[in-house]
C-alpha positions in Angstrom: -27.9 30.6 7.2 -30.4 31.9 4.6 -30.0 35.4 5.9 -26.2 35.2 5.5 -26.6 34.0 1.9 -29.3 36.6 1.2 -27.0 39.4 2.6 -24.1 38.1 0.5 -26.0 38.1 -2.8 -27.7 41.5 -2.0 -24.3 43.1 -1.3 -22.9 41.8 -4.6 -26.0 43.0 -6.5 -25.9 46.4 -4.9 -22.2 46.8 -5.7 -22.6 45.7 -9.3 -25.3 48.4 -9.7 -23.0 51.0 -8.0 -20.1 49.9 -10.3 -22.2 50.4 -13.4 -23.4 53.8 -12.3 -19.8 54.8 -11.7 -18.8 53.5 -15.2 -21.7 55.4 -16.8 -20.8 58.7 -15.0 -17.1 58.6 -15.9 -16.1 59.8 -19.3 -14.8 57.1 -21.7 -11.2 58.2 -21.6 -8.0 56.5 -20.8 -8.9 56.1 -17.2 -11.7 53.7 -17.8 -9.3 50.7 -17.6 -8.0 51.9 -14.2 -11.4 52.5 -12.8 -12.6 49.0 -13.9 -9.5 47.5 -12.3 -10.1 49.2 -9.0 -13.8 48.4 -9.0 -13.0 44.8 -9.9 -10.7 44.5 -6.9 -13.4 45.9 -4.6 -15.8 43.4 -6.0 -13.3 40.6 -5.4 -12.9 41.7 -1.8 -16.7 41.7 -1.4 -16.9 38.2 -2.8 -14.0 36.8 -0.7 -15.3 38.4 2.6 -17.5 35.4 3.5 -14.3 33.2 3.5 -13.3 35.0 6.6 -16.4 33.6 8.4 -15.2 30.1 7.4 -11.9 30.8 9.2 -13.9 32.4 12.1 -16.0 29.2 12.3 -13.0 26.9 12.5 -10.9 28.7 15.2 -13.6 30.9 16.8 -11.5 34.0 16.1 -11.7 36.4 13.2 -8.9 36.6 10.8 -7.9 40.1 12.1 -7.8 38.6 15.7 -5.5 35.8 14.5 -3.2 38.3 12.8 -3.1 40.5 15.9 -2.4 37.6 18.1 0.5 36.4 15.8 1.9 39.9 15.7 1.8 40.2 19.5 3.6 36.9 19.8 6.2 37.9 17.3 6.7 41.3 19.1 7.0 39.5 22.5 9.6 37.1 21.0 11.6 40.0 19.6 11.4 41.8 22.9 12.7 38.7 24.8 15.6 38.3 22.3 16.4 42.0 22.8 16.4 41.5 26.5 18.8 38.5 26.2 21.1 40.5 24.0 21.1 43.4 26.4 21.8 41.0 29.3 24.7 39.5 27.4 26.2 43.0 26.7 25.9 44.1 30.3 27.5 40.8 31.6 30.4 41.1 29.2 31.0 44.7 30.3 30.7 43.7 33.9 33.2 40.9 33.5 35.7 43.2 31.7 35.5 45.7 34.5 35.7 42.9 37.1 38.8 41.5 35.4 40.5 44.9 35.4 39.8 45.4 39.1 41.0 41.9 40.0 44.1 42.4 37.9 44.8 45.7 39.8 44.3 43.9 43.1 46.6 41.1 42.1 49.3 43.5 41.0 49.1 45.5 44.3 49.2 42.3 46.3 52.0 40.6 44.4 53.8 42.8 41.9 55.1 39.7 40.0 51.6 38.4 39.5 49.5 39.0 36.4 45.9 37.8 35.8 45.2 36.2 32.5 41.4 35.7 32.6 38.5 35.2 35.0 35.5 32.9 35.0 32.4 33.9 37.0 29.5 31.5 37.9 26.3 33.4 38.6 23.2 32.3 40.5 19.9 32.9 38.7 16.2 32.8 39.6 13.6 33.0 36.8 16.3 34.2 34.3 17.4 37.1 36.7 20.9 37.0 38.1 20.7 37.1 41.8 24.4 36.9 42.8 27.8 35.5 42.1 28.5 31.8 43.1 32.1 31.4 42.3 35.0 33.3 40.8 38.0 31.6 39.1 41.0 33.8 38.5 43.6 32.4 36.1 47.1 33.7 36.6 49.9 33.8 34.0 52.6 33.1 36.5 53.3 31.8 40.0 51.7 34.0 42.7 51.0 34.1 46.3 47.5 32.6 45.8 46.2 33.0 49.4 47.2 36.7 49.6 45.4 37.5 46.3 42.4 35.4 47.3 42.1 37.2 50.6 42.6 40.6 49.0 39.9 40.0 46.4 37.5 38.6 49.1 38.1 41.7 51.3 37.7 44.1 48.4 34.4 42.6 47.3 33.2 41.5 50.7 32.9 38.0 49.2 33.6 34.6 50.9 37.1 33.5 50.1 35.8 29.9 49.8 34.1 31.0 46.5 37.3 32.4 45.0 39.8 30.1 43.2 43.2 31.3 42.1 44.5 29.1 39.4 48.1 29.3 38.1 48.5 28.6 34.4 52.2 28.4 34.0 53.3 27.9 30.4 
């Protein structure tokens, strides 16, 4: 403990001597105030430096390590949010394309039929989509539900038990 205090006082004394030498060497012009300000900031940093060891003593980590750790956690959180956003964009595009394909299948199967919307239930493992559990197709008018259901199941090689055709007649 004494060695730490001795080093602290010695560093301040050496810096004050260095600061006075700089002030003597520089001409007494308009830059003197700026030079004193800069040298004063450096002295302040030298005097505050031991406060870092107090932080280090409490958490066992240096202040720089704590800042690096916080920055890494923040970057990881931003990366995860970015991944979630990308996943959402990809799923939205997939569902739009899927809806278009099912609409075409419904029209080819029953020309009077028109799909209004679809709902897809996904199976997930550890946040990764592993498959499609169920597809609900909402139709605008009365249709041959079984033909459309079988056509969609055949097209996607998907079990017809997991496809529901729902008529929403207004």
